[in-house]
C-alpha positions in Angstrom: -39.8 -13.3 -79.3 -42.8 -11.5 -77.9 -45.1 -12.0 -75.0 -47.1 -15.2 -74.5 -50.8 -15.6 -73.9 -53.1 -18.6 -73.3 -56.5 -18.7 -74.9 -59.1 -20.6 -73.0 -62.1 -21.7 -75.0 -65.0 -23.4 -73.3 -66.1 -26.2 -75.6 -68.3 -28.1 -73.1 -71.3 -27.8 -75.4 -69.4 -28.6 -78.6 -67.5 -31.7 -77.6 -69.6 -34.5 -76.1 -68.7 -36.2 -72.8 -67.7 -39.3 -74.8 -64.7 -37.4 -76.2 -63.2 -38.6 -79.5 -60.6 -37.5 -82.0 -60.6 -33.8 -82.8 -58.4 -31.4 -84.7 -57.7 -27.8 -83.7 -57.0 -25.7 -86.7 -55.2 -22.4 -87.0 -55.7 -20.0 -90.0 -53.3 -17.1 -90.1 -55.2 -13.9 -91.1 -53.0 -11.6 -93.3 -51.3 -9.3 -91.0 -47.8 -8.0 -90.3 -46.5 -10.7 -87.9 -47.0 -14.4 -87.3 -47.4 -16.3 -84.0 -45.8 -19.3 -82.4 -48.2 -22.1 -81.2 -46.6 -23.5 -78.0 -49.2 -26.1 -77.0 -52.8 -27.2 -77.3 -54.5 -29.0 -74.4 -58.0 -30.3 -73.5 -58.7 -29.5 -69.8 -61.6 -30.9 -67.9 -63.5 -28.7 -65.4 -64.5 -30.6 -62.3 -66.2 -28.1 -60.1 -63.4 -25.7 -59.1 -60.6 -28.1 -60.2 -59.0 -28.4 -63.6 -57.4 -31.6 -65.0 -55.5 -32.0 -68.2 -57.1 -34.7 -70.3 -55.0 -34.5 -73.5 -52.2 -32.5 -75.1 -51.5 -32.5 -78.8 -48.3 -34.4 -79.6 -47.5 -31.9 -82.3 -46.6 -28.4 -81.0 -44.1 -25.6 -81.3 -44.9 -24.4 -84.8 -45.2 -21.0 -86.4 -48.3 -19.7 -88.1 -47.5 -16.8 -90.6 -48.2 -15.6 -94.1 -45.7 -18.2 -95.3 -47.4 -21.1 -93.5 -51.0 -20.0 -93.0 -52.8 -23.2 -92.0 -51.9 -25.7 -89.2 -53.9 -28.5 -87.7 -53.1 -30.2 -84.4 -54.7 -33.5 -83.4 -56.2 -33.9 -80.0 -57.5 -37.3 -78.8 -59.9 -36.4 -76.0 -60.9 -39.2 -73.6 -64.4 -39.5 -72.1 -65.2 -37.2 -69.1 -67.9 -37.4 -66.5 -71.3 -36.2 -67.6 -71.8 -32.6 -66.3 -68.0 -31.8 -66.3 -66.9 -29.0 -68.5 -64.2 -29.0 -71.1 -61.8 -26.1 -72.1 -59.3 -26.0 -74.9 -56.2 -24.2 -73.9 -53.9 -22.7 -76.6 -50.6 -21.1 -75.7 -49.4 -18.6 -78.2 -46.3 -16.3 -78.5 -46.8 -13.1 -80.5 -44.5 -10.5 -81.9 -42.3 -8.3 -79.7 -44.2 -5.6 -77.9 -42.4 -2.9 -79.8 -43.2 -4.4 -83.2 -45.5 -2.3 -85.5 -48.5 -4.0 -87.0 -50.7 -6.8 -85.8 -50.9 -10.6 -85.5 -54.3 -12.1 -86.2 -55.8 -15.5 -86.9 -58.8 -17.8 -86.5 -59.1 -21.0 -84.5 -61.2 -23.9 -85.8 -62.5 -27.1 -84.1 -63.1 -30.2 -86.3 -64.2 -33.7 -85.4 -62.2 -36.5 -87.0 -64.2 -39.7 -87.6 -67.6 -40.7 -86.3 
């Protein structure tokens, strides 16, 4: 296994304060190596503090050329107006000495009204 990294994506202006049911999608882009998806969390920013609001119940999966597309559900509760929201995604890539790349795209999709 390779090194881990956590992507932090500010979605404060994309997901309303009322929250809702969302899906985080991963599309593996054709490259030499896959990546392990360790977890997906929704984290509320309250001033300088961070509070985990939700974590996907489905995690620990591999995205690769053999299984390109994955979606993880995320039921995000309401947050106070003015508080920010960050999606955190923990990934593990190929070993540091591996040749080639590991690439993909992350999508955000609302489920339901």
